Backbone as XML, in Angstrom:
<?xml version="1.0"?>
<chain id="A" units="angstrom">
  <residue number="1" name="UNK">
    <atom name="N" x="-205.417" y="-62.275" z="19.617"/>
    <atom name="CA" x="-206.250" y="-61.144" z="19.994"/>
    <atom name="C" x="-206.188" y="-60.981" z="21.517"/>
  </residue>
  <residue number="2" name="UNK">
    <atom name="N" x="-206.311" y="-59.735" z="21.925"/>
    <atom name="CA" x="-206.250" y="-59.405" z="23.345"/>
    <atom name="C" x="-207.430" y="-58.501" z="23.697"/>
  </residue>
  <residue number="3" name="UNK">
    <atom name="N" x="-207.857" y="-58.568" z="24.962"/>
    <atom name="CA" x="-208.935" y="-57.696" z="25.439"/>
    <atom name="C" x="-208.358" y="-56.766" z="26.502"/>
  </residue>
  <residue number="4" name="UNK">
    <atom name="N" x="-208.728" y="-55.500" z="26.408"/>
    <atom name="CA" x="-208.195" y="-54.467" z="27.306"/>
    <atom name="C" x="-208.781" y="-54.621" z="28.707"/>
  </residue>
  <residue number="5" name="UNK">
    <atom name="N" x="-207.907" y="-54.463" z="29.717"/>
    <atom name="CA" x="-208.385" y="-54.451" z="31.099"/>
    <atom name="C" x="-208.095" y="-53.122" z="31.803"/>
  </residue>
  <residue number="6" name="UNK">
    <atom name="N" x="-207.167" y="-52.312" z="31.244"/>
    <atom name="CA" x="-206.832" y="-50.991" z="31.798"/>
    <atom name="C" x="-206.752" y="-49.994" z="30.638"/>
  </residue>
  <residue number="7" name="UNK">
    <atom name="N" x="-207.331" y="-48.805" z="30.809"/>
    <atom name="CA" x="-207.336" y="-47.777" z="29.763"/>
    <atom name="C" x="-205.916" y="-47.437" z="29.323"/>
  </residue>
  <residue number="8" name="UNK">
    <atom name="N" x="-205.720" y="-47.292" z="28.015"/>
    <atom name="CA" x="-204.450" y="-46.826" z="27.466"/>
    <atom name="C" x="-204.709" y="-46.128" z="26.131"/>
  </residue>
  <residue number="9" name="UNK">
    <atom name="N" x="-203.664" y="-45.544" z="25.559"/>
    <atom name="CA" x="-203.793" y="-44.754" z="24.342"/>
    <atom name="C" x="-202.795" y="-45.237" z="23.304"/>
  </residue>
  <residue number="10" name="UNK">
    <atom name="N" x="-203.272" y="-45.449" z="22.077"/>
    <atom name="CA" x="-202.393" y="-45.807" z="20.959"/>
    <atom name="C" x="-202.249" y="-44.587" z="20.058"/>
  </residue>
  <residue number="11" name="UNK">
    <atom name="N" x="-201.094" y="-44.449" z="19.422"/>
    <atom name="CA" x="-200.844" y="-43.359" z="18.471"/>
    <atom name="C" x="-200.958" y="-43.900" z="17.052"/>
  </residue>
  <residue number="12" name="UNK">
    <atom name="N" x="-201.556" y="-43.129" z="16.152"/>
    <atom name="CA" x="-201.667" y="-43.530" z="14.755"/>
    <atom name="C" x="-200.458" y="-43.034" z="13.974"/>
  </residue>
  <residue number="13" name="UNK">
    <atom name="N" x="-200.405" y="-43.391" z="12.690"/>
    <atom name="CA" x="-199.326" y="-42.901" z="11.820"/>
    <atom name="C" x="-199.321" y="-41.382" z="11.726"/>
  </residue>
  <residue number="14" name="UNK">
    <atom name="N" x="-200.489" y="-40.767" z="11.890"/>
    <atom name="CA" x="-200.616" y="-39.310" z="11.778"/>
    <atom name="C" x="-200.574" y="-38.628" z="13.138"/>
  </residue>
  <residue number="15" name="UNK">
    <atom name="N" x="-200.070" y="-39.355" z="14.154"/>
    <atom name="CA" x="-199.908" y="-38.859" z="15.520"/>
    <atom name="C" x="-201.226" y="-38.459" z="16.182"/>
  </residue>
  <residue number="16" name="UNK">
    <atom name="N" x="-202.316" y="-39.027" z="15.713"/>
    <atom name="CA" x="-203.589" y="-38.873" z="16.407"/>
    <atom name="C" x="-203.648" y="-39.962" z="17.471"/>
  </residue>
  <residue number="17" name="UNK">
    <atom name="N" x="-204.610" y="-39.845" z="18.385"/>
    <atom name="CA" x="-204.698" y="-40.840" z="19.449"/>
    <atom name="C" x="-205.944" y="-41.705" z="19.279"/>
  </residue>
  <residue number="18" name="UNK">
    <atom name="N" x="-205.818" y="-42.948" z="19.706"/>
    <atom name="CA" x="-206.944" y="-43.868" z="19.774"/>
    <atom name="C" x="-207.084" y="-44.270" z="21.236"/>
  </residue>
  <residue number="19" name="UNK">
    <atom name="N" x="-208.211" y="-43.947" z="21.835"/>
    <atom name="CA" x="-208.467" y="-44.320" z="23.226"/>
    <atom name="C" x="-208.869" y="-45.790" z="23.268"/>
  </residue>
  <residue number="20" name="UNK">
    <atom name="N" x="-208.150" y="-46.578" z="24.041"/>
    <atom name="CA" x="-208.473" y="-47.990" z="24.217"/>
    <atom name="C" x="-208.988" y="-48.157" z="25.637"/>
  </residue>
  <residue number="21" name="UNK">
    <atom name="N" x="-210.240" y="-48.542" z="25.768"/>
    <atom name="CA" x="-210.887" y="-48.641" z="27.068"/>
    <atom name="C" x="-211.129" y="-50.107" z="27.412"/>
  </residue>
  <residue number="22" name="UNK">
    <atom name="N" x="-211.325" y="-50.422" z="28.702"/>
    <atom name="CA" x="-211.589" y="-51.808" z="29.078"/>
    <atom name="C" x="-212.742" y="-52.403" z="28.274"/>
  </residue>
  <residue number="23" name="UNK">
    <atom name="N" x="-212.510" y="-53.593" z="27.750"/>
    <atom name="CA" x="-213.493" y="-54.271" z="26.917"/>
    <atom name="C" x="-213.176" y="-54.212" z="25.439"/>
  </residue>
  <residue number="24" name="UNK">
    <atom name="N" x="-212.330" y="-53.262" z="25.012"/>
    <atom name="CA" x="-211.927" y="-53.181" z="23.598"/>
    <atom name="C" x="-211.042" y="-54.373" z="23.243"/>
  </residue>
  <residue number="25" name="UNK">
    <atom name="N" x="-211.174" y="-54.832" z="22.013"/>
    <atom name="CA" x="-210.406" y="-55.975" z="21.532"/>
    <atom name="C" x="-209.390" y="-55.482" z="20.499"/>
  </residue>
  <residue number="26" name="UNK">
    <atom name="N" x="-208.152" y="-55.957" z="20.621"/>
    <atom name="CA" x="-207.106" y="-55.584" z="19.666"/>
    <atom name="C" x="-206.507" y="-56.830" z="19.018"/>
  </residue>
  <residue number="27" name="UNK">
    <atom name="N" x="-206.046" y="-56.671" z="17.800"/>
    <atom name="CA" x="-205.249" y="-57.682" z="17.111"/>
    <atom name="C" x="-203.849" y="-57.108" z="16.956"/>
  </residue>
  <residue number="28" name="UNK">
    <atom name="N" x="-202.843" y="-57.947" z="17.139"/>
    <atom name="CA" x="-201.459" y="-57.492" z="17.174"/>
    <atom name="C" x="-200.755" y="-57.814" z="15.858"/>
  </residue>
  <residue number="29" name="UNK">
    <atom name="N" x="-199.999" y="-56.836" z="15.345"/>
    <atom name="CA" x="-199.208" y="-57.015" z="14.136"/>
    <atom name="C" x="-197.737" y="-57.069" z="14.468"/>
  </residue>
  <residue number="30" name="UNK">
    <atom name="N" x="-196.905" y="-56.530" z="13.568"/>
    <atom name="CA" x="-195.459" y="-56.619" z="13.773"/>
    <atom name="C" x="-194.947" y="-55.549" z="14.727"/>
  </residue>
  <residue number="31" name="UNK">
    <atom name="N" x="-193.765" y="-55.794" z="15.280"/>
    <atom name="CA" x="-193.131" y="-54.895" z="16.238"/>
    <atom name="C" x="-192.034" y="-54.095" z="15.558"/>
  </residue>
  <residue number="32" name="UNK">
    <atom name="N" x="-192.012" y="-52.784" z="15.827"/>
    <atom name="CA" x="-190.970" y="-51.901" z="15.306"/>
    <atom name="C" x="-190.421" y="-51.081" z="16.474"/>
  </residue>
  <residue number="33" name="UNK">
    <atom name="N" x="-189.175" y="-51.343" z="16.862"/>
    <atom name="CA" x="-188.517" y="-50.608" z="17.958"/>
    <atom name="C" x="-189.389" y="-50.507" z="19.207"/>
  </residue>
  <residue number="34" name="UNK">
    <atom name="N" x="-189.768" y="-51.609" z="19.785"/>
    <atom name="CA" x="-190.580" y="-51.692" z="21.009"/>
    <atom name="C" x="-191.999" y="-51.157" z="20.854"/>
  </residue>
  <residue number="35" name="UNK">
    <atom name="N" x="-192.391" y="-50.797" z="19.648"/>
    <atom name="CA" x="-193.767" y="-50.387" z="19.391"/>
    <atom name="C" x="-194.450" y="-51.489" z="18.597"/>
  </residue>
  <residue number="36" name="UNK">
    <atom name="N" x="-195.637" y="-51.857" z="19.010"/>
    <atom name="CA" x="-196.379" y="-52.927" z="18.350"/>
    <atom name="C" x="-197.537" y="-52.315" z="17.580"/>
  </residue>
  <residue number="37" name="UNK">
    <atom name="N" x="-197.671" y="-52.712" z="16.316"/>
    <atom name="CA" x="-198.784" y="-52.235" z="15.496"/>
    <atom name="C" x="-200.022" y="-53.021" z="15.893"/>
  </residue>
  <residue number="38" name="UNK">
    <atom name="N" x="-201.096" y="-52.307" z="16.240"/>
    <atom name="CA" x="-202.319" y="-52.967" z="16.698"/>
    <atom name="C" x="-203.519" y="-52.469" z="15.908"/>
  </residue>
  <residue number="39" name="UNK">
    <atom name="N" x="-204.459" y="-53.375" z="15.671"/>
    <atom name="CA" x="-205.748" y="-53.033" z="15.085"/>
    <atom name="C" x="-206.750" y="-53.044" z="16.226"/>
  </residue>
  <residue number="40" name="UNK">
    <atom name="N" x="-207.319" y="-51.874" z="16.522"/>
    <atom name="CA" x="-208.318" y="-51.757" z="17.582"/>
    <atom name="C" x="-209.688" y="-51.875" z="16.915"/>
  </residue>
  <residue number="41" name="UNK">
    <atom name="N" x="-210.460" y="-52.869" z="17.325"/>
    <atom name="CA" x="-211.743" y="-53.146" z="16.700"/>
    <atom name="C" x="-212.629" y="-51.901" z="16.692"/>
  </residue>
  <residue number="42" name="UNK">
    <atom name="N" x="-213.118" y="-51.538" z="15.507"/>
    <atom name="CA" x="-214.006" y="-50.398" z="15.274"/>
    <atom name="C" x="-213.379" y="-49.035" z="15.551"/>
  </residue>
  <residue number="43" name="UNK">
    <atom name="N" x="-212.059" y="-48.965" z="15.744"/>
    <atom name="CA" x="-211.427" y="-47.674" z="16.031"/>
    <atom name="C" x="-210.268" y="-47.340" z="15.108"/>
  </residue>
  <residue number="44" name="UNK">
    <atom name="N" x="-209.536" y="-48.336" z="14.618"/>
    <atom name="CA" x="-208.448" y="-48.052" z="13.698"/>
    <atom name="C" x="-207.153" y="-48.751" z="14.051"/>
  </residue>
  <residue number="45" name="UNK">
    <atom name="N" x="-206.096" y="-48.335" z="13.346"/>
    <atom name="CA" x="-204.773" y="-48.931" z="13.516"/>
    <atom name="C" x="-203.854" y="-47.918" z="14.197"/>
  </residue>
  <residue number="46" name="UNK">
    <atom name="N" x="-203.117" y="-48.388" z="15.189"/>
    <atom name="CA" x="-202.198" y="-47.518" z="15.897"/>
    <atom name="C" x="-201.016" y="-48.304" z="16.424"/>
  </residue>
  <residue number="47" name="UNK">
    <atom name="N" x="-200.193" y="-47.652" z="17.224"/>
    <atom name="CA" x="-199.001" y="-48.264" z="17.789"/>
    <atom name="C" x="-199.032" y="-48.151" z="19.302"/>
  </residue>
  <residue number="48" name="UNK">
    <atom name="N" x="-198.696" y="-49.256" z="19.976"/>
    <atom name="CA" x="-198.633" y="-49.307" z="21.436"/>
    <atom name="C" x="-197.247" y="-49.764" z="21.860"/>
  </residue>
  <residue number="49" name="UNK">
    <atom name="N" x="-196.817" y="-49.310" z="23.025"/>
    <atom name="CA" x="-195.586" y="-49.810" z="23.614"/>
    <atom name="C" x="-195.784" y="-51.287" z="23.953"/>
  </residue>
  <residue number="50" name="UNK">
    <atom name="N" x="-194.804" y="-52.123" z="23.639"/>
    <atom name="CA" x="-194.964" y="-53.565" z="23.849"/>
    <atom name="C" x="-195.189" y="-53.922" z="25.317"/>
  </residue>
  <residue number="51" name="UNK">
    <atom name="N" x="-194.632" y="-53.143" z="26.243"/>
    <atom name="CA" x="-194.832" y="-53.420" z="27.670"/>
    <atom name="C" x="-196.286" y="-53.219" z="28.080"/>
  </residue>
  <residue number="52" name="UNK">
    <atom name="N" x="-196.989" y="-52.287" z="27.427"/>
    <atom name="CA" x="-198.395" y="-52.052" z="27.757"/>
    <atom name="C" x="-199.257" y="-53.261" z="27.438"/>
  </residue>
  <residue number="53" name="UNK">
    <atom name="N" x="-198.911" y="-53.974" z="26.380"/>
    <atom name="CA" x="-199.710" y="-55.144" z="26.012"/>
    <atom name="C" x="-199.597" y="-56.214" z="27.095"/>
  </residue>
  <residue number="54" name="UNK">
    <atom name="N" x="-198.411" y="-56.356" z="27.684"/>
    <atom name="CA" x="-198.219" y="-57.345" z="28.736"/>
    <atom name="C" x="-198.977" y="-56.980" z="30.003"/>
  </residue>
  <residue number="55" name="UNK">
    <atom name="N" x="-199.073" y="-55.684" z="30.325"/>
    <atom name="CA" x="-199.675" y="-55.283" z="31.603"/>
    <atom name="C" x="-201.147" y="-54.909" z="31.496"/>
  </residue>
  <residue number="56" name="UNK">
    <atom name="N" x="-201.578" y="-54.360" z="30.354"/>
    <atom name="CA" x="-202.940" y="-53.806" z="30.240"/>
    <atom name="C" x="-203.928" y="-54.696" z="29.501"/>
  </residue>
  <residue number="57" name="UNK">
    <atom name="N" x="-203.476" y="-55.854" z="29.006"/>
    <atom name="CA" x="-204.352" y="-56.699" z="28.190"/>
    <atom name="C" x="-204.310" y="-58.155" z="28.649"/>
  </residue>
  <residue number="58" name="UNK">
    <atom name="N" x="-205.449" y="-58.848" z="28.441"/>
    <atom name="CA" x="-205.541" y="-60.289" z="28.664"/>
    <atom name="C" x="-205.768" y="-60.976" z="27.339"/>
  </residue>
  <residue number="59" name="UNK">
    <atom name="N" x="-205.370" y="-62.255" z="27.250"/>
    <atom name="CA" x="-205.678" y="-63.032" z="26.051"/>
    <atom name="C" x="-207.181" y="-63.123" z="25.867"/>
  </residue>
  <residue number="60" name="UNK">
    <atom name="N" x="-207.635" y="-63.095" z="24.622"/>
    <atom name="CA" x="-209.059" y="-63.151" z="24.319"/>
    <atom name="C" x="-209.325" y="-64.351" z="23.427"/>
  </residue>
  <residue number="61" name="UNK">
    <atom name="N" x="-210.276" y="-65.170" z="23.865"/>
    <atom name="CA" x="-210.658" y="-66.324" z="23.052"/>
    <atom name="C" x="-209.777" y="-67.421" z="23.300"/>
  </residue>
</chain>
């Protein structure tokens, strides 16, 4: 699990957006073509660029 430190946006399967703000917690799933499937707590499932996870998130717990 990771905790957000910089605002970013994940895209859902239906091309909607999920706003991820500092303090939000995500769980990471499998990677598909540099996109990582993430579960954003209380917001839903979306896809983030793998580089964003390295720069915008810290380990949680």
